[in-house]
Every structure is written in structure tokens, then in C-alpha cells.
C-alpha positions in Angstrom: 21.1 47.0 29.2 22.8 44.9 26.5 21.8 41.7 28.2 18.1 42.6 27.7 18.8 43.1 24.0 20.5 39.7 23.7 17.8 37.9 25.6 15.1 39.4 23.3 17.2 38.5 20.2 17.6 34.9 21.4 13.9 34.6 22.2 12.8 36.1 18.9 15.3 33.9 17.0 14.1 30.8 18.9 10.5 31.7 18.1 11.2 32.1 14.4 13.1 28.8 14.3 10.2 27.0 16.0 7.7 28.5 13.6 9.9 27.6 10.6 10.2 24.0 11.9 6.5 23.6 12.3 5.8 25.3 8.9 8.2 22.8 7.3 6.4 19.9 8.8 3.0 21.2 7.7 4.2 21.9 4.1 5.7 18.4 3.9 2.4 16.9 5.2 0.2 18.9 2.8 2.5 18.3 -0.2 2.6 14.5 0.5 -1.1 14.2 1.2 -2.0 16.2 -2.0 -0.3 13.4 -4.1 -2.9 10.9 -2.8 -6.6 10.8 -3.8 -9.4 8.6 -2.4 -12.6 7.3 -3.7 -15.2 4.8 -2.6 -16.5 2.1 -4.8 -18.0 -1.4 -4.7 -15.8 -4.4 -5.7 -17.6 -6.4 -8.3 -15.2 -9.2 -8.6 -11.7 -10.4 -7.8 -9.5 -11.4 -10.7 -6.6 -12.7 -8.6 -4.8 -11.9 -5.4 -3.7 -8.5 -6.5 -6.3 -7.3 -9.1 -10.0 -6.5 -8.7 -12.8 -5.0 -10.9 -15.1 -2.4 -9.6 -18.8 -2.0 -10.2 -18.0 0.8 -12.8 -15.6 -1.7 -14.5 -12.4 0.0 -13.5 -9.6 -2.4 -12.9 -7.6 -1.9 -9.7 -4.1 -3.3 -9.1 -3.3 -3.5 -5.3 -0.2 -1.3 -5.1 2.9 -2.5 -3.2 2.1 -6.2 -3.5 2.5 -9.1 -5.9 0.5 -12.2 -5.3 1.3 -15.6 -6.9 -0.1 -15.9 -10.4 -3.4 -17.6 -11.3 -4.4 -15.8 -14.5 -1.1 -14.9 -16.2 -1.2 -15.9 -19.9 2.5 -16.9 -20.0 2.8 -18.5 -16.6 1.3 -21.5 -14.9 -0.7 -21.2 -11.6 1.8 -20.6 -8.8 1.6 -22.0 -5.3 -0.8 -20.0 -3.0 -2.2 -18.1 -6.0 -5.7 -19.7 -5.6 -5.5 -19.2 -1.8 -4.7 -15.5 -2.3 -7.6 -15.1 -4.7 -10.0 -16.8 -2.3 -8.9 -14.7 0.7 -9.2 -11.5 -1.2 -12.6 -12.5 -2.6 -13.9 -13.4 0.9 -12.6 -10.1 2.3 -13.8 -7.6 -0.3 -15.9 -9.0 -3.2 -19.3 -7.3 -3.2 -18.3 -4.8 -0.5 -17.8 -1.1 -0.7 -14.2 -0.1 0.0 -12.1 3.0 0.0 -9.4 3.2 -2.6 -6.4 5.4 -2.3 -4.0 6.1 -5.2 -1.0 8.3 -5.8 -1.7 10.9 -8.5 2.0 10.9 -9.6 1.9 7.1 -10.2 -1.8 6.3 -10.9 -1.7 3.6 -13.6 0.4 0.6 -14.5 1.3 -0.6 -18.0 -2.0 -2.5 -18.3 -3.9 0.8 -17.5 -5.0 -0.5 -14.1 -5.3 2.0 -11.3 -2.6 1.3 -8.6 -4.4 1.7 -5.3 -4.4 0.8 -1.7 -7.7 -0.8 -0.6 -9.2 -0.1 2.8 -12.2 -2.0 4.3 -13.3 -0.7 7.7 -10.0 1.1 8.1 -8.1 -2.2 7.5 -5.4 -1.9 4.8 -6.2 -4.9 2.6 -2.9 -4.7 0.7 -0.9 -5.0 4.0 -3.2 -7.8 5.1 -2.4 -9.9 2.0 1.3 -9.6 2.9 0.7 -10.3 6.6 -1.2 -13.5 5.7 1.6 -14.7 3.5 -0.5 -14.5 0.4 1.5 -11.8 -1.4 5.0 -10.5 -1.7 6.0 -6.9 -0.9 6.5 -5.3 -4.3 9.1 -2.6 -3.6 10.1 -1.7 -7.1 8.3 1.6 -6.9 7.8 2.3 -3.2 5.9 5.2 -1.9 5.2 6.5 1.6 2.2 4.2 1.9 4.1 1.0 1.0 7.5 1.5 2.7 6.7 -0.9 5.6 5.6 -3.7 3.3 9.0 -5.4 3.2 9.0 -5.5 7.0 5.5 -7.2 6.9 6.9 -9.7 4.4 9.8 -10.5 6.7 7.4 -11.1 9.6 5.3 -13.4 7.5 8.5 -15.3 6.5 9.6 -15.6 10.2 6.2 -17.0 11.2 6.0 -19.2 8.0 2.7 -17.8 7.0 1.1 -18.9 3.7 3.5 -19.1 0.9 6.4 -18.9 3.4 5.6 -22.3 4.9 8.7 -23.6 3.2 11.9 -21.9 1.9 10.7 -21.6 -1.7 7.8 -19.2 -1.1 5.3 -19.1 -3.9 7.8 -19.4 -6.6 7.5 -23.1 -6.9 4.9 -23.9 -9.4 2.1 -26.5 -9.0 
């Protein structure tokens, strides 16, 4: 008689634990997703390898990457800066893209929206790193950029773009 009680107790406890586990996963997913917002817009022009201007004149900084400089007022043009700009221009200028930003870290110090850019489900930010045209910028990582350092190491290993030699893009023209 007591064995039936223990079996029911174990089954109920197990069911409660399973429910709590899945509820925790759901809450984590919903909480994390609620920190991110998306919008669709047309890219009017590319400023450089990590900044674009939309048709409504909003400036977008590609989050999680840093491309070699081409327009910095205090720095000369860096190696692969022009190539990064040309690649980004060819990929997204004049096209309608999806922009995803984190509501808790929406703007940078220059008031640009920090966003991930998607074109036809392709993460453009990640593509810039894969092509060796940008560094992984991991100063303020989020769940969407955590793999960027791995992508940079792969680009280094295969000597893509600015990783063709040991210096990377830090050597100035």
C-alpha cells in the first residue's frame, strides 16, 4: 500500500520538475527575445564597412564588428577599409533589409543604432567577419554576437581579407 503512495509521489514530483524545467526555458527565451526588436528599411548608402544610412536618414552601426577605417577624422585609411566598404555596398546598398537591435543597448556614443543586418536571412555582420573585412568587436557582446570571435579566428586561419598577413588591417596604407 505504501509503495503505491511512493510511486505516485515520485511521478508527481517528476512531472512537476519537468514542467518547471520547460517553464524556465520558455521564460528565458521570451525574456531574451523581448530585448530584441526588428524593423525593415531600405539602405540608402554605405558610409564605410560598419556604418550605413537608411532611407529615413537613420544611421546604423553594424553591432559586433569593427571594420578598418576609411572615414575617421583622426585616422588615415586602413588596409582593407575600402574593400570592406565596397563589399558592404555591393551586398546591401539600395536593398531592403531587416535590422535587429537590442533595446537595452540601442545606441552608440555617436547616436547610431547598433543593429544586426539581415538580407534574405543572411547575417551581414557575420559575413563581414567571415570574409575577413571586419574584426569581431567583443567589447559589449550579446547573445547575437557571441560567435563572432570564432568567425574571426576562422577567417584568420584561412587568411581571408585583412588576415592575408600577420598584421591584419592595423597596418596603414
